[in-house]
ZAROZA-706598 format. One record per residue (C-alpha): x, y, z; residue in one letter; residue number from 1. Coordinates in nm, 4 decimals. Layout:
residues N
<east:X; north:Y; up:Z; rest:A; nr:NUM> .
...
//
This chain:
residues 228
<east:12.3838; north:-19.0331; up:-3.3524; rest:M; nr:1> .
<east:12.4150; north:-19.2265; up:-3.6920; rest:T; nr:2> .
<east:12.6648; north:-19.0601; up:-3.9257; rest:G; nr:3> .
<east:12.7580; north:-18.7983; up:-3.6698; rest:T; nr:4> .
<east:13.0877; north:-18.8394; up:-3.4209; rest:R; nr:5> .
<east:13.0057; north:-18.7456; up:-3.1247; rest:K; nr:6> .
<east:13.1746; north:-18.4244; up:-2.9238; rest:K; nr:7> .
<east:13.0531; north:-18.4928; up:-2.5811; rest:Y; nr:8> .
<east:12.9626; north:-18.7592; up:-2.3521; rest:E; nr:9> .
<east:12.7278; north:-18.7536; up:-2.0223; rest:L; nr:10> .
<east:12.9317; north:-18.7751; up:-1.7140; rest:V; nr:11> .
<east:12.6855; north:-19.0070; up:-1.5018; rest:A; nr:12> .
<east:12.8502; north:-18.9237; up:-1.1686; rest:T; nr:13> .
<east:12.7795; north:-18.5099; up:-1.1913; rest:D; nr:14> .
<east:12.4183; north:-18.4375; up:-1.1774; rest:T; nr:15> .
<east:12.2052; north:-18.1321; up:-1.1029; rest:Y; nr:16> .
<east:11.8718; north:-18.1421; up:-0.9577; rest:H; nr:17> .
<east:11.6914; north:-17.8310; up:-1.1636; rest:H; nr:18> .
<east:11.4232; north:-17.6650; up:-0.9476; rest:S; nr:19> .
<east:11.1709; north:-17.7807; up:-1.2297; rest:N; nr:20> .
<east:11.2442; north:-18.1377; up:-1.0947; rest:G; nr:21> .
<east:11.4334; north:-18.2465; up:-1.3753; rest:A; nr:22> .
<east:11.7923; north:-18.4124; up:-1.3428; rest:I; nr:23> .
<east:12.0690; north:-18.2526; up:-1.5536; rest:L; nr:24> .
<east:12.4204; north:-18.4633; up:-1.6310; rest:T; nr:25> .
<east:12.7160; north:-18.2539; up:-1.6906; rest:R; nr:26> .
<east:12.8838; north:-18.3043; up:-2.0421; rest:I; nr:27> .
<east:13.2497; north:-18.3571; up:-2.1147; rest:R; nr:28> .
<east:13.4137; north:-18.3180; up:-2.4596; rest:A; nr:29> .
<east:13.5137; north:-18.6239; up:-2.5889; rest:L; nr:30> .
<east:13.7053; north:-18.3880; up:-2.9040; rest:I; nr:31> .
<east:13.8870; north:-18.0484; up:-2.9495; rest:D; nr:32> .
<east:13.6785; north:-17.7706; up:-3.0460; rest:L; nr:33> .
<east:13.9402; north:-17.5452; up:-3.1134; rest:A; nr:34> .
<east:13.7624; north:-17.2339; up:-3.2237; rest:P; nr:35> .
<east:13.5843; north:-17.1995; up:-2.9361; rest:I; nr:36> .
<east:13.8554; north:-17.2880; up:-2.6887; rest:G; nr:37> .
<east:13.7339; north:-17.6572; up:-2.5856; rest:V; nr:38> .
<east:13.9890; north:-17.9550; up:-2.5503; rest:R; nr:39> .
<east:13.8822; north:-18.3234; up:-2.5142; rest:A; nr:40> .
<east:13.8534; north:-18.3866; up:-2.1405; rest:G; nr:41> .
<east:13.7225; north:-18.0372; up:-2.0736; rest:D; nr:42> .
<east:13.3683; north:-18.0324; up:-1.8670; rest:L; nr:43> .
<east:13.1029; north:-17.8401; up:-1.9822; rest:G; nr:44> .
<east:12.7522; north:-17.7518; up:-1.8355; rest:G; nr:45> .
<east:12.4663; north:-17.9318; up:-1.7493; rest:Y; nr:46> .
<east:12.1896; north:-18.0842; up:-2.0179; rest:I; nr:47> .
<east:11.8918; north:-18.3113; up:-1.9390; rest:Q; nr:48> .
<east:11.9048; north:-18.5118; up:-2.2563; rest:V; nr:49> .
<east:12.1296; north:-18.5427; up:-2.5564; rest:E; nr:50> .
<east:11.8935; north:-18.3518; up:-2.7368; rest:T; nr:51> .
<east:11.9436; north:-18.0292; up:-2.5709; rest:N; nr:52> .
<east:12.3089; north:-18.0203; up:-2.7362; rest:L; nr:53> .
<east:12.3655; north:-18.1099; up:-3.1136; rest:S; nr:54> .
<east:12.6830; north:-18.3541; up:-3.1844; rest:H; nr:55> .
<east:12.7632; north:-18.1228; up:-3.4811; rest:S; nr:56> .
<east:12.8745; north:-17.8006; up:-3.5193; rest:G; nr:57> .
<east:13.0855; north:-17.6127; up:-3.2419; rest:L; nr:58> .
<east:12.7297; north:-17.5654; up:-3.0486; rest:S; nr:59> .
<east:12.8516; north:-17.6182; up:-2.6723; rest:W; nr:60> .
<east:12.7384; north:-17.5452; up:-2.2866; rest:V; nr:61> .
<east:12.9434; north:-17.3861; up:-2.0749; rest:G; nr:62> .
<east:13.0580; north:-17.5134; up:-1.7308; rest:P; nr:63> .
<east:12.7925; north:-17.3421; up:-1.5233; rest:D; nr:64> .
<east:12.4942; north:-17.3225; up:-1.7799; rest:A; nr:65> .
<east:12.1973; north:-17.5105; up:-1.7958; rest:L; nr:66> .
<east:11.9485; north:-17.6449; up:-2.0831; rest:V; nr:67> .
<east:11.6716; north:-17.8540; up:-2.0116; rest:C; nr:68> .
<east:11.3323; north:-17.9615; up:-2.1575; rest:D; nr:69> .
<east:11.2701; north:-17.9567; up:-2.5285; rest:G; nr:70> .
<east:11.5446; north:-17.6882; up:-2.5575; rest:A; nr:71> .
<east:11.7775; north:-17.7299; up:-2.8449; rest:M; nr:72> .
<east:12.1522; north:-17.5637; up:-2.8896; rest:I; nr:73> .
<east:12.2269; north:-17.6264; up:-3.2451; rest:L; nr:74> .
<east:12.5000; north:-17.5498; up:-3.5021; rest:C; nr:75> .
<east:12.7374; north:-17.3350; up:-3.3628; rest:D; nr:76> .
<east:12.5395; north:-17.1265; up:-3.0338; rest:A; nr:77> .
<east:12.7085; north:-17.1180; up:-2.7376; rest:Q; nr:78> .
<east:12.5517; north:-17.1298; up:-2.4132; rest:V; nr:79> .
<east:12.7813; north:-16.9934; up:-2.0968; rest:S; nr:80> .
<east:12.8045; north:-16.8283; up:-1.7853; rest:G; nr:81> .
<east:12.4997; north:-16.8868; up:-1.5115; rest:R; nr:82> .
<east:12.2736; north:-16.8855; up:-1.8248; rest:A; nr:83> .
<east:11.9723; north:-17.1012; up:-1.8513; rest:S; nr:84> .
<east:11.7861; north:-17.2423; up:-2.1405; rest:V; nr:85> .
<east:11.4397; north:-17.4647; up:-2.1367; rest:S; nr:86> .
<east:11.1142; north:-17.5516; up:-2.2127; rest:D; nr:87> .
<east:11.1280; north:-17.5843; up:-2.6184; rest:L; nr:88> .
<east:11.3156; north:-17.2867; up:-2.6910; rest:A; nr:89> .
<east:11.6034; north:-17.3266; up:-2.9597; rest:Q; nr:90> .
<east:11.9509; north:-17.1061; up:-2.9941; rest:V; nr:91> .
<east:12.1081; north:-17.1905; up:-3.3305; rest:T; nr:92> .
<east:12.3371; north:-17.0739; up:-3.5672; rest:N; nr:93> .
<east:12.5986; north:-16.8560; up:-3.4027; rest:Y; nr:94> .
<east:12.3684; north:-16.7183; up:-3.1264; rest:A; nr:95> .
<east:12.5167; north:-16.6513; up:-2.7699; rest:R; nr:96> .
<east:12.3578; north:-16.6712; up:-2.4487; rest:I; nr:97> .
<east:12.5386; north:-16.5775; up:-2.1645; rest:T; nr:98> .
<east:12.5810; north:-16.4306; up:-1.7976; rest:E; nr:99> .
<east:12.2581; north:-16.4685; up:-1.6193; rest:N; nr:100> .
<east:12.0797; north:-16.4729; up:-1.9412; rest:A; nr:101> .
<east:11.7269; north:-16.6886; up:-1.9757; rest:E; nr:102> .
<east:11.5766; north:-16.8119; up:-2.2579; rest:V; nr:103> .
<east:11.2570; north:-17.0531; up:-2.2599; rest:Y; nr:104> .
<east:10.9371; north:-17.1044; up:-2.3613; rest:G; nr:105> .
<east:10.8801; north:-17.1247; up:-2.7665; rest:W; nr:106> .
<east:11.1630; north:-16.8404; up:-2.7719; rest:A; nr:107> .
<east:11.3999; north:-16.8280; up:-3.0464; rest:Q; nr:108> .
<east:11.7421; north:-16.7173; up:-3.0880; rest:V; nr:109> .
<east:11.9527; north:-16.7207; up:-3.3913; rest:R; nr:110> .
<east:12.2072; north:-16.6030; up:-3.6403; rest:D; nr:111> .
<east:12.4648; north:-16.3575; up:-3.4397; rest:H; nr:112> .
<east:12.2358; north:-16.2197; up:-3.1987; rest:A; nr:113> .
<east:12.3549; north:-16.2261; up:-2.8398; rest:V; nr:114> .
<east:12.1300; north:-16.2457; up:-2.4506; rest:I; nr:115> .
<east:12.3504; north:-16.1553; up:-2.1919; rest:S; nr:116> .
<east:12.3260; north:-15.9689; up:-1.8459; rest:G; nr:117> .
<east:11.9817; north:-16.0630; up:-1.6535; rest:D; nr:118> .
<east:11.7735; north:-16.0814; up:-1.9611; rest:A; nr:119> .
<east:11.5013; north:-16.3109; up:-2.0213; rest:V; nr:120> .
<east:11.3614; north:-16.3944; up:-2.3496; rest:V; nr:121> .
<east:11.0415; north:-16.6006; up:-2.3233; rest:T; nr:122> .
<east:10.6988; north:-16.7115; up:-2.4708; rest:D; nr:123> .
<east:10.7499; north:-16.6616; up:-2.8816; rest:D; nr:124> .
<east:10.9603; north:-16.4287; up:-2.8670; rest:A; nr:125> .
<east:11.2336; north:-16.4047; up:-3.1396; rest:W; nr:126> .
<east:11.5777; north:-16.2097; up:-3.1370; rest:V; nr:127> .
<east:11.7718; north:-16.2505; up:-3.4533; rest:Y; nr:128> .
<east:12.0247; north:-16.0613; up:-3.6429; rest:G; nr:129> .
<east:12.2785; north:-15.8902; up:-3.5190; rest:E; nr:130> .
<east:12.0372; north:-15.8114; up:-3.2003; rest:A; nr:131> .
<east:12.1357; north:-15.7797; up:-2.8633; rest:Q; nr:132> .
<east:11.9277; north:-15.8030; up:-2.5867; rest:V; nr:133> .
<east:12.0941; north:-15.7500; up:-2.2448; rest:G; nr:134> .
<east:12.1037; north:-15.5809; up:-1.8918; rest:G; nr:135> .
<east:11.7305; north:-15.6149; up:-1.7245; rest:S; nr:136> .
<east:11.5619; north:-15.6606; up:-2.0482; rest:A; nr:137> .
<east:11.2594; north:-15.8915; up:-2.0420; rest:Y; nr:138> .
<east:11.0945; north:-15.9813; up:-2.3804; rest:L; nr:139> .
<east:10.7385; north:-16.1870; up:-2.3704; rest:I; nr:140> .
<east:10.4857; north:-16.2458; up:-2.6156; rest:G; nr:141> .
<east:10.5606; north:-16.2608; up:-3.0005; rest:N; nr:142> .
<east:10.8033; north:-15.9563; up:-2.9536; rest:A; nr:143> .
<east:11.0910; north:-16.0063; up:-3.2410; rest:I; nr:144> .
<east:11.4206; north:-15.8210; up:-3.2120; rest:I; nr:145> .
<east:11.6012; north:-15.8457; up:-3.5138; rest:C; nr:146> .
<east:11.8835; north:-15.6495; up:-3.7248; rest:G; nr:147> .
<east:12.1182; north:-15.4268; up:-3.5219; rest:E; nr:148> .
<east:11.9070; north:-15.3666; up:-3.2214; rest:A; nr:149> .
<east:12.0227; north:-15.3347; up:-2.9054; rest:R; nr:150> .
<east:11.7819; north:-15.3846; up:-2.6164; rest:V; nr:151> .
<east:11.8968; north:-15.3168; up:-2.2159; rest:N; nr:152> .
<east:11.5924; north:-15.2344; up:-2.0002; rest:R; nr:153> .
<east:11.2721; north:-15.4173; up:-1.9241; rest:I; nr:154> .
<east:11.0765; north:-15.1265; up:-1.9915; rest:T; nr:155> .
<east:11.2525; north:-15.0311; up:-2.3216; rest:H; nr:156> .
<east:11.0484; north:-15.2482; up:-2.5483; rest:A; nr:157> .
<east:10.6984; north:-15.3490; up:-2.5964; rest:G; nr:158> .
<east:10.4595; north:-15.5580; up:-2.7899; rest:T; nr:159> .
<east:10.1236; north:-15.4661; up:-2.9299; rest:I; nr:160> .
<east:9.8997; north:-15.7287; up:-3.0708; rest:S; nr:161> .
<east:9.6412; north:-15.7956; up:-3.3503; rest:S; nr:162> .
<east:9.7503; north:-15.4616; up:-3.5387; rest:V; nr:163> .
<east:9.6852; north:-15.3845; up:-3.8974; rest:G; nr:164> .
<east:9.5278; north:-15.5975; up:-4.1462; rest:P; nr:165> .
<east:9.7287; north:-15.8699; up:-4.0971; rest:S; nr:166> .
<east:9.6446; north:-15.8737; up:-3.7516; rest:F; nr:167> .
<east:10.0136; north:-15.9240; up:-3.6717; rest:S; nr:168> .
<east:10.2096; north:-15.8412; up:-3.3647; rest:T; nr:169> .
<east:10.3850; north:-15.4765; up:-3.3864; rest:L; nr:170> .
<east:10.7149; north:-15.4833; up:-3.1632; rest:T; nr:171> .
<east:10.8710; north:-15.1570; up:-3.0533; rest:W; nr:172> .
<east:11.1842; north:-15.0638; up:-2.8631; rest:Y; nr:173> .
<east:11.4612; north:-14.8189; up:-2.8543; rest:L; nr:174> .
<east:11.7941; north:-14.8402; up:-3.0093; rest:S; nr:175> .
<east:12.0682; north:-14.5956; up:-3.1212; rest:A; nr:176> .
<east:11.8338; north:-14.4845; up:-3.4112; rest:N; nr:177> .
<east:11.5409; north:-14.3380; up:-3.1677; rest:G; nr:178> .
<east:11.2295; north:-14.5748; up:-3.1717; rest:I; nr:179> .
<east:11.2441; north:-14.8990; up:-3.3810; rest:S; nr:180> .
<east:10.9894; north:-15.1110; up:-3.4842; rest:V; nr:181> .
<east:10.8913; north:-15.3798; up:-3.6186; rest:H; nr:182> .
<east:10.6100; north:-15.5365; up:-3.7702; rest:Q; nr:183> .
<east:10.5708; north:-15.8569; up:-4.0489; rest:G; nr:184> .
<east:10.8787; north:-15.7914; up:-4.3023; rest:D; nr:185> .
<east:10.8812; north:-15.3625; up:-4.2026; rest:F; nr:186> .
<east:11.1989; north:-15.3299; up:-3.9691; rest:D; nr:187> .
<east:11.3091; north:-14.9811; up:-3.9212; rest:G; nr:188> .
<east:11.2450; north:-14.6295; up:-3.7462; rest:T; nr:189> .
<east:10.9058; north:-14.5405; up:-3.6216; rest:L; nr:190> .
<east:10.9382; north:-14.2170; up:-3.8616; rest:E; nr:191> .
<east:10.9781; north:-14.4819; up:-4.1326; rest:E; nr:192> .
<east:10.6851; north:-14.6755; up:-4.0931; rest:F; nr:193> .
<east:10.4598; north:-14.3845; up:-4.0172; rest:E; nr:194> .
<east:10.5532; north:-14.2888; up:-4.4001; rest:K; nr:195> .
<east:10.4723; north:-14.6053; up:-4.5079; rest:L; nr:196> .
<east:10.1133; north:-14.6688; up:-4.3377; rest:V; nr:197> .
<east:10.0479; north:-14.3262; up:-4.4585; rest:S; nr:198> .
<east:10.1109; north:-14.4268; up:-4.8092; rest:V; nr:199> .
<east:9.9125; north:-14.7544; up:-4.7272; rest:K; nr:200> .
<east:9.6437; north:-14.6310; up:-4.5600; rest:H; nr:201> .
<east:9.6049; north:-14.2309; up:-4.5707; rest:P; nr:202> .
<east:9.2607; north:-14.2712; up:-4.4549; rest:R; nr:203> .
<east:8.9916; north:-14.4835; up:-4.2779; rest:G; nr:204> .
<east:9.0067; north:-14.6810; up:-3.9746; rest:A; nr:205> .
<east:9.3616; north:-14.8446; up:-4.0156; rest:L; nr:206> .
<east:9.5182; north:-14.5301; up:-4.0333; rest:G; nr:207> .
<east:9.3658; north:-14.3913; up:-3.7418; rest:K; nr:208> .
<east:9.4230; north:-14.6978; up:-3.5250; rest:E; nr:209> .
<east:9.8105; north:-14.6912; up:-3.6428; rest:Y; nr:210> .
<east:9.8571; north:-14.3026; up:-3.5566; rest:R; nr:211> .
<east:9.6665; north:-14.3731; up:-3.2059; rest:C; nr:212> .
<east:9.9187; north:-14.6611; up:-3.1740; rest:L; nr:213> .
<east:10.1999; north:-14.4242; up:-3.2839; rest:F; nr:214> .
<east:10.1276; north:-14.1486; up:-3.0146; rest:D; nr:215> .
<east:10.1217; north:-14.4223; up:-2.7303; rest:F; nr:216> .
<east:10.4615; north:-14.5623; up:-2.8483; rest:I; nr:217> .
<east:10.6079; north:-14.2235; up:-2.8468; rest:R; nr:218> .
<east:10.4384; north:-14.1093; up:-2.4768; rest:I; nr:219> .
<east:10.5916; north:-14.4412; up:-2.3252; rest:R; nr:220> .
<east:10.9228; north:-14.3759; up:-2.4453; rest:A; nr:221> .
<east:10.9142; north:-14.0559; up:-2.3487; rest:K; nr:222> .
<east:10.8525; north:-14.1174; up:-1.9873; rest:S; nr:223> .
<east:11.1965; north:-14.3376; up:-2.0214; rest:F; nr:224> .
<east:11.3683; north:-14.0151; up:-2.0761; rest:D; nr:225> .
<east:11.1947; north:-13.9053; up:-1.7495; rest:E; nr:226> .
<east:11.3262; north:-14.2029; up:-1.5419; rest:E; nr:227> .
<east:11.5437; north:-14.1202; up:-1.2506; rest:P; nr:228> .
//
């Protein structure tokens, strides 16, 4: 770590055998990280290699948390509780992974996003901005949750691949504003997206495809209100 003062060390006598076969080692703070309440000598969680947790910034892995494989906890990101981050996932900026949440695959969690509860974020899913994913939410594929979205149920979010002229992924989810949609540079309500589509594709196959998708999303979203 040339040019960067190490903020933690590995405690060789305290290891954890992960279910994937990896051997993780507990970390111990070498310096005070006052803004997050960590003092020199405090024990943290378990990492597999030092590239899992940056020595710069306030990034930290709490006592019961696990980070392994190619996962990277960078900048001021926090992993705490019984959270697990693995594979090639990245948690950056001021993002927080707490409680029993899991982030793995190629997933990215950044900015001020929070992943909590029993939520799982995996594959190529991105969560950023002020977004919060919790409860039993399960984000997979190319799902993108951003802005001030709040996703709390496994069935309350979905993705549809190869949509529109760019063949990109459309992510939809229930939010405080009703049904929200993200695709490409657009992030807003379903109604706002409908207006945009009606202007860009007033007729033709693309317009029909989008209208079919809008009907499907509304039917699926309505079924949530009918859940016991």
